[in-house]
N, C-alpha and C positions, 0 to 999 in steps of 0.2 A: 336617478340623475339629479344633480343639484339644480337649484333655481337659477344660478349663474349660467351653467351650461345650457339650460333650456333657453334662456334669453339670448345667448350667443347663437344657438342654432336657429332660433326664430328670426334674429336679425339677418343672418346669412341667407335664410330662405326668402326673406322679404326683399333683400338686395337682388338675389337671383331672379325672383318673380318679376320685379320691376324691370330688370334688364330684358327678360324674355318678352314681356308685354311691349317694351319699347321696340322690339324687332318684329312684332307681329304685324302683318299687312292690314291696312284698313279695309281693303277689299282683297280677299285671298284669291279671287278668280283672275286668271290671266285673260287679257283681251288682245285681239289682233289689231295691228296697225302697221305703218311704215315709218321709216326715219331717214332723214337726210342731215346735212349740216350747213351752217352758214358762218361767214367770217373766217379769220385765219387762226393759227394755232395759239395765238396770244389772246384771242377773244375780244379784240377791240370793237368789232362790229356788233357784239352782243350787248354792249353797254347801252344805257338810256332806252331801254325797251318799253313796250306798251303797258307794262305793269306799274311803271313809275318808280322803280327801285334806283335808277340812276347808275352810279358806279357800283357794279356788282362785287368788286373786290372790297370796297369800303363797307358795303352792307353785309358782307360775310357769305355771299353766294358763290363768288369766284367763277370758275369755268364749269362747274357742275350744274349747268342750266339748260333749259330748252324753251323754244317757242312752240306754241300750240296752234293747231288748226282750229277753225271756227267751231267745230262740233265739240272740241275739248275746252276751248278758251272760255266759253260761257259768259261772253261780254265782260271778261276781266275778273269775274268772281272766282275763277280757278287759280288766279295768281297766288303764288306762295305754296301751292300744293306740291307734294313730292311724289315722284313716280319711279318705280323700279322697272328697268327696261332691259330686255335681252334680245340679241340677234338670233333669228330662228329660220330654219327651212331654206337656207342658202349656203351650202357648204363651200361654194366657190368664194364667197365674199365675207361670210361671218368668220370672225376669229375663233379658233378652237380653244376650248377650255379657259375662257376668260370670265365665265359667269355672267353677271349682270352689272349694270351701273344704276346709280340713284341720282336723279336730277330734280331741280326745282323749277317750276313754271315761272318764267320771268318776262316772257315776250309773246307776241302774237304773230303767227304766220298767216298773212292775209290771203284771201282767195283771189283768184284772177278769173272772172267770169267770161272774159274775152278769149280765154284759153280753157275750154271745158274739159279737154282731154290732156292728160299728162300734168295737170296742176294738182299736186297732192294735198294742197291746203284747201281746196274747194270742198264745201260740205256735200255729202255727209261724211266724208272720209276723216278718219282719225289718223293724225299725222304729228310727228315730233320733228322739229327742226332743231337739232342739237348743236351745241358748240362743237367745233372741229375736234377739240380735245376729247370730248365724250364720244363722238361718233367713231373716231379712230381707236378708241379703247375696245369697242365691240366688233368693228368691221374694218375691212381694208379700205383705205382712202379712195382708191380708184372705183369702188363700187358705186359711189354717188348716192344710191338709195338702196335700202335693204328692208326686208320684212322683219318686223319685231313683234314681240308680245310685251304687254305692260300691265302693271297693277299699281294701285295707290298704296303708298306706305307712309308710316309716320315720319314727320320731319324732326330731326334731332337738332336742337339749338342750344346754345350756351347763353345764359342770362335771361332777362325778361323780355316781354314784348316791347318793341320800340315804336315811338311816335315821333315823326319828323314834322315840324310845323312850318307851313309855307303860306304864301298869299299876302293879304293885307288886312287891316282891322275890319273891313266890311266883307271880306271873302276869305275865311280861314280854311285852308286845305291841310289835311293830315294824311301823311303816308304811314300806314301801319305795316310793320315788317318784323322779321325775326320771330315769326309765330311757330311754335312747336306743335307737334302731334299732327292734326289734320292739315294745318298750315294755311288754309284759306279763310278769309274773313267775309261774312255775308251781312253783317249789321254792326254799325258803330253809333253809339250815342255819346253826347258830351254834356257836361254840366260845369258851369262856372260857379265860383264860391258865392256869387250874388245872383245866380239865375237858376232856372229850373232845367230839368233834363230836356235835351233837344235831339231828335233823331238826325244824324248826318246823312247827306245825300251821296249816293255812290257817283263819283265823278268819272274816274277811269282807272283801270287796273285795281290797285289797292290804295287809291287816293280817294278820300272822302272830304266833303266840304259842308260848310254852313255859312249863312249870311249874318249870323248873330255876332255882334261885336263883343268879344270876351277879353279884350285887352285889359290888363290890370287885375284879372281874377285868377285864382287858382283853378286849374283844369283837372277834372276827373273824367275818365273814360270808361265806357262799358262796351266791350266788344264781344261778338258772338261768332263762332266758327260754324262751318257747314254741317258739323255733327251736332249742332244745337247746344254746345257747351258755351258758357258765358264766363267772362272774367272782368272784374272791376279793378281799375287802377285809381285809387283815391288820391286826390291832390297830387297827381303825377307831376304836373308842371306848376311851379310856384307863380305867384302873382306877377313877378318880374320876367316871365318867360319872353323869349324873343323869337321872331320869325327866322327860319334857317337853322334853328337849334333842334337837336334830337333829345328826347327824354325817354329813359328806360324804366319800365316797371320792375318791381321786385319779384314778380311771379311770372309764370308762363303756363301754357296749357299742358 
């Protein structure tokens, strides 16, 4: 076999191997839960959720989203994680031969402790409040609630990790989104071109903040995902960065 042919085969094997890895679940075990839906078929009520993503269409999440019950939400740290969900054990309401759906966690389904019975988002229950579009993909609309099984899967994203800058000079907030693979961020550090590294504080969802005034400095970010992988975006935002702007890294997880 010629050296050229060997390289071609190696390249094809590498591409196929990467594609297979991209489809492998992060957690291969299936777990039991229930699912309902909220909002209408256009998903208007799913926007501006507790994860801080704002307009989910603009951020690239669309209707393939879910709100999580308390036991899954993990105080917002699970925001951005992706779940494969299938309707099970309910032949009356589960759609036949539709397989599964994949959704991203973008919102919180709050508990109602005044209604201890029949509130599926009360802990310790594991529950997904899907967009109507996603719910009716796997179940009949009239069901209202169905038993499901779920597992964590890699998030597939296009482009680099994105950072939206909010707040004011004395309270900088950063939304981190478009995170591939495990999807959820558990630690963010920031460094100005004229300052040292500072650990950002988890504010809510995937919004992080610092009281350090970094106006007029290049911004470098160090982010860590829940699987302990870290990524550094050096001088991501130039010294003339503006509040309300989004800056995209050149790499992703």
